[in-house]
C-alpha positions in Angstrom: -12.7 20.2 21.4 -15.3 19.1 23.8 -13.7 17.3 27.3 -14.3 13.7 26.4 -12.8 14.2 23.2 -9.5 16.3 24.4 -8.6 13.3 26.8 -8.9 10.6 24.0 -6.8 12.8 22.1 -4.2 13.2 24.5 -4.4 9.2 25.3 -3.4 8.5 21.5 -0.7 10.8 21.7 1.2 9.8 25.2 0.7 6.0 23.6 2.5 7.1 20.3 5.0 9.0 22.2 6.1 6.5 24.8 6.0 3.5 22.3 8.4 5.4 20.2 11.0 5.6 22.8 10.1 1.5 23.6 10.8 0.7 20.1 14.1 3.2 19.8 16.5 0.8 21.0 19.1 3.3 21.4 17.0 5.2 23.9 16.6 2.3 26.5 18.0 3.6 29.8 20.6 0.6 29.8 21.8 2.2 26.4 22.2 5.6 27.6 24.0 5.0 30.2 27.0 2.9 28.7 27.6 5.5 26.7 27.3 8.4 29.0 29.6 6.8 31.5 32.8 6.3 29.3 31.9 9.9 27.1 32.7 11.5 30.5 35.8 10.4 30.9 37.2 10.6 27.1 36.0 14.0 27.2 39.0 14.9 28.3 41.1 13.5 25.2 38.9 13.5 22.2 36.4 16.4 23.2 35.2 17.3 19.6 34.2 13.6 19.1 32.8 13.0 21.9 30.8 16.4 22.1 29.4 15.0 19.1 28.2 11.9 20.8 27.2 13.2 23.3 25.0 16.2 21.3 23.7 13.2 19.1 22.3 11.7 22.5 20.5 14.8 23.3 19.1 15.4 19.6 18.1 12.1 19.4 15.0 12.5 22.0 14.1 15.7 20.9 13.5 14.4 17.0 11.6 11.6 18.4 9.3 14.3 20.2 9.0 15.9 17.1 7.4 12.8 15.3 5.3 12.0 17.9 4.2 14.9 18.1 3.5 15.1 14.3 1.8 12.1 14.7 -0.6 13.6 17.1 -1.3 16.9 15.0 -2.3 14.2 12.4 -4.8 12.4 14.9 -7.4 15.2 15.1 -7.6 15.6 11.0 -8.2 11.5 11.2 -11.7 12.2 12.5 -12.7 15.4 10.5 -14.9 17.0 12.7 -15.9 14.0 14.5 -14.7 12.2 17.3 -12.5 9.1 17.3 -14.2 6.0 18.7 -12.5 3.1 20.9 -15.0 0.5 20.3 -15.7 -3.3 20.7 -18.0 -5.9 19.4 -18.3 -10.0 19.6 -16.3 -12.0 17.3 -18.4 -15.0 15.8 -15.2 -17.2 16.4 -14.6 -18.0 19.4 -10.5 -18.6 20.8 -9.6 -21.3 22.5 -13.3 -21.8 23.6 -13.8 -18.4 24.7 -15.8 -15.7 23.8 -13.7 -12.8 22.0 -14.7 -9.1 21.5 -12.8 -7.6 19.2 -11.3 -3.9 19.7 -10.6 -1.3 17.2 -10.3 2.4 16.4 -13.2 4.4 14.3 -12.7 7.3 12.6 -16.0 8.0 11.3 -16.3 11.0 8.3 -17.6 14.7 9.3 -19.7 14.5 5.9 -23.6 14.8 6.2 -23.9 11.7 3.6 -23.7 7.8 4.1 -19.7 7.4 3.8 -17.9 4.1 2.6 -16.5 2.5 4.6 -12.5 0.7 5.3 -11.2 -1.6 7.5 -7.6 -1.6 8.6 -6.2 -4.9 9.7 -2.5 -5.4 10.8 0.4 -7.9 10.2 2.0 -11.0 12.2 3.5 -8.7 14.6 0.4 -7.1 16.0 -0.2 -3.1 16.7 3.2 -2.4 17.7 3.8 1.1 17.7 5.6 1.9 14.5 2.5 -0.9 13.0 0.0 1.3 14.4 1.1 5.0 13.6 1.4 3.4 10.2 -2.2 2.2 10.1 -3.3 6.0 11.5 -1.8 7.4 8.4 -3.8 5.1 6.4 -6.7 5.9 8.0 -5.6 10.2 8.3 -5.4 9.5 4.2 -8.9 7.5 4.1 -10.9 10.1 6.2 -9.7 12.9 3.9 -10.7 11.2 1.1 -14.4 11.0 2.4 -13.9 7.0 3.4 -14.7 5.9 7.1 -12.1 3.8 8.6 -11.7 0.9 11.0 -8.6 -0.2 12.9 -9.2 -3.5 13.6 -7.1 -5.0 16.6 -7.3 -9.3 15.9 -4.8 -10.2 18.4 -5.3 -7.6 21.8 -8.7 -9.1 22.6 -7.1 -12.9 22.4 -4.4 -12.0 24.7 -2.1 -12.6 21.9 1.6 -10.8 22.2 3.2 -9.1 19.6 5.8 -11.4 17.4 3.9 -15.0 18.4 2.0 -15.5 15.6 4.8 -14.5 13.1 7.3 -17.4 14.8 5.1 -20.4 13.5 3.8 -21.2 10.0 0.7 -22.9 11.9 -0.3 -19.7 13.8 0.2 -17.9 10.7 -2.7 -20.3 9.3 -4.7 -20.3 11.8 -4.7 -16.4 12.1 -5.6 -16.2 8.3 -9.1 -18.1 9.3 -10.0 -16.5 12.4 -9.0 -13.3 10.8 -11.0 -13.8 7.6 -14.1 -14.1 10.2 -12.9 -11.2 12.1 -13.1 -8.9 8.9 -16.1 -10.1 7.9 -17.7 -9.4 11.4 -16.3 -5.8 11.1 -18.1 -5.6 8.0 -21.0 -6.8 9.5 -20.3 -4.1 12.6 -19.9 -1.1 10.0 -23.4 -2.0 8.1 -25.2 -1.4 10.9 -24.1 1.7 12.0 -25.5 4.7 11.1 -23.8 7.0 8.7 -21.8 4.3 6.5 -22.7 3.0 3.4 -23.3 -0.5 3.1 -22.7 -1.2 -0.3 -19.2 0.2 0.0 -16.8 -1.4 2.7 -13.4 -1.9 1.5 -10.4 -3.6 3.3 -7.0 -3.3 3.6 -4.4 -5.6 5.0 -0.9 -5.2 5.6 1.5 -8.4 5.6 -0.7 -11.1 7.8 -3.8 -8.8 7.0 -2.8 -8.8 3.6 -3.2 -12.7 3.1 -6.4 -12.1 5.0 -7.2 -9.4 2.6 -6.2 -12.1 -0.7 -8.8 -14.9 1.1 -11.3 -12.4 1.5 -11.1 -11.2 -2.0 -11.4 -14.5 -3.3 -14.5 -15.1 -1.0 -16.2 -11.7 -1.7 -18.4 -9.5 0.4 -16.2 -6.4 -0.2 -16.6 -3.7 -2.8 -12.7 -3.9 -3.2 -9.8 -5.2 -1.6 -6.0 -3.7 -0.6 -3.2 -6.3 0.0 0.1 -4.9 1.1 3.0 -7.5 0.9 1.0 -10.0 1.5 1.9 -14.1 1.2 0.9 -14.7 -2.4 0.0 -18.4 -1.5 -3.0 -17.5 0.2 -4.8 -16.0 -3.3 -7.2 -18.3 -4.9 -8.8 -15.8 -7.5 -10.9 -12.7 -6.7 -15.1 -12.4 -6.5 -14.0 -8.8 -5.5 -12.1 -6.0 -7.2 -8.3 -6.5 -5.5 -4.9 -4.6 -5.4 -1.6 -6.1 -4.8 1.7 -4.2 -3.3 4.7 -6.2 -3.2 8.1 -5.5 -2.2 10.9 -6.6 -4.7 13.4 -7.3 -2.0 11.0 -9.1 0.4 12.9 -11.9 1.6 10.1 -13.0 4.4 7.0 -13.5 1.8 8.5 -12.5 -2.0 5.6 -11.7 -4.4 6.6 -13.2 -7.4 3.0 -15.7 -7.8 1.1 -12.2 -7.2 2.4 -11.2 -10.2 2.0 -14.2 -12.5 -1.8 -13.4 -12.6 -3.1 -11.6 -15.2 -3.8 -8.4 -14.5 -7.7 -6.6 -15.1 -10.1 -4.2 -14.5 -10.6 -6.4 -11.4 -6.9 -7.6 -10.3 -3.9 -5.0 -10.2 -0.2 -6.1 -9.2 2.0 -3.1 -8.5 6.1 -3.8 -7.8 8.2 -1.9 -5.9 11.9 -3.4 -6.8 13.4 -1.4 -4.4 11.2 -1.9 -1.3 11.3 -4.6 1.7 8.8 -5.9 3.6 6.8 -3.3 5.4 7.6 -0.8 3.1 4.8 1.6 4.6 5.7 1.3 8.2 8.0 3.8 9.6 10.8 2.4 10.6 14.2 2.5 9.5 15.3 -0.6 7.4 16.2 -3.6 9.9 16.0 -7.4 10.0 12.6 -9.5 12.2 13.1 -12.4 12.9 16.0 -12.8 10.2 13.7 -11.0 7.3 14.7 -7.3 6.0 11.9 -4.5 6.9 11.8 -1.2 6.6 10.2 2.2 5.4 10.3 3.3 1.6 8.6 7.2 1.8 8.4 6.5 -2.8 6.3 3.3 -2.5 4.4 4.0 0.5 3.3 7.3 -0.9 2.5 5.6 -4.7 0.7 3.1 -3.1 -1.7 4.8 -1.0 -2.8 6.9 -4.0 -2.7 4.2 -6.1 -5.5 2.4 -3.7 -7.5 5.4 -3.2 -7.8 5.2 -6.7 -8.6 1.7 -6.6 -11.4 1.9 -4.0 -12.8 5.3 -6.1 -13.2 3.1 -9.2 -15.1 0.1 -8.3 -17.2 2.3 -5.7 -21.5 2.1 -6.4 
């Protein structure tokens, strides 16, 4: 591993590790202090119970460390023998009258021939750690299956904090518009790169990114599109082949409307009845802005397999 890549790889690992701690509320300094103080006193009267609590406090960071290093372990394979690149390119749409340089993480393949490529788009919460980690996993899967991958950050370059877009319908609608242009700009950037097959550019998105994917499928310009738990109101037909993954327990953007359309070779709808919104993001079942979200291993594995097969089916 070359020194420059080693530094980049270490940066990803440290970011993933630190953010695991930030995302886990039970591990904040205040929470640990509040647990430890009463435990020290209570040990005298209930040693077995309190020792169990202390053991959990000690073991939880170890489990999180293991998870974080597992993510780090998968990152080199995401790029095969090629280097992961942190890239920037100018967006065609301005933000509040100012130019924007979009940012992304590019995962090239190691193969000698030109490779198809997939653009990955996050949801309205931005690239929170758990979301970034899930998209790393998607990227790793794509690269192992011969696709280059570009993980696109639409919010960071615009100075938008994670969650701000989620809090207003107007913000969500605005994001669907400028992010559609972001997706098209990313496709143009990929087509200009050596080693990318410009005839085979694909798009996948989660939540608000999935709604953008629906609009991109309607606009055309992508070989095929995958939308994870999108707002189905964004759909208006599809010029590009489209596969939609819905969650039966999604109380944020219920998937019913996506299931009403007749299915065909160019349109597929897959419903996971027991899954919640964000089912491919590795977090416990919880509430976010009053909505149920959380990981479902079975739905994640099945959807990823179907997405790869769908993209391969429509490759030129």
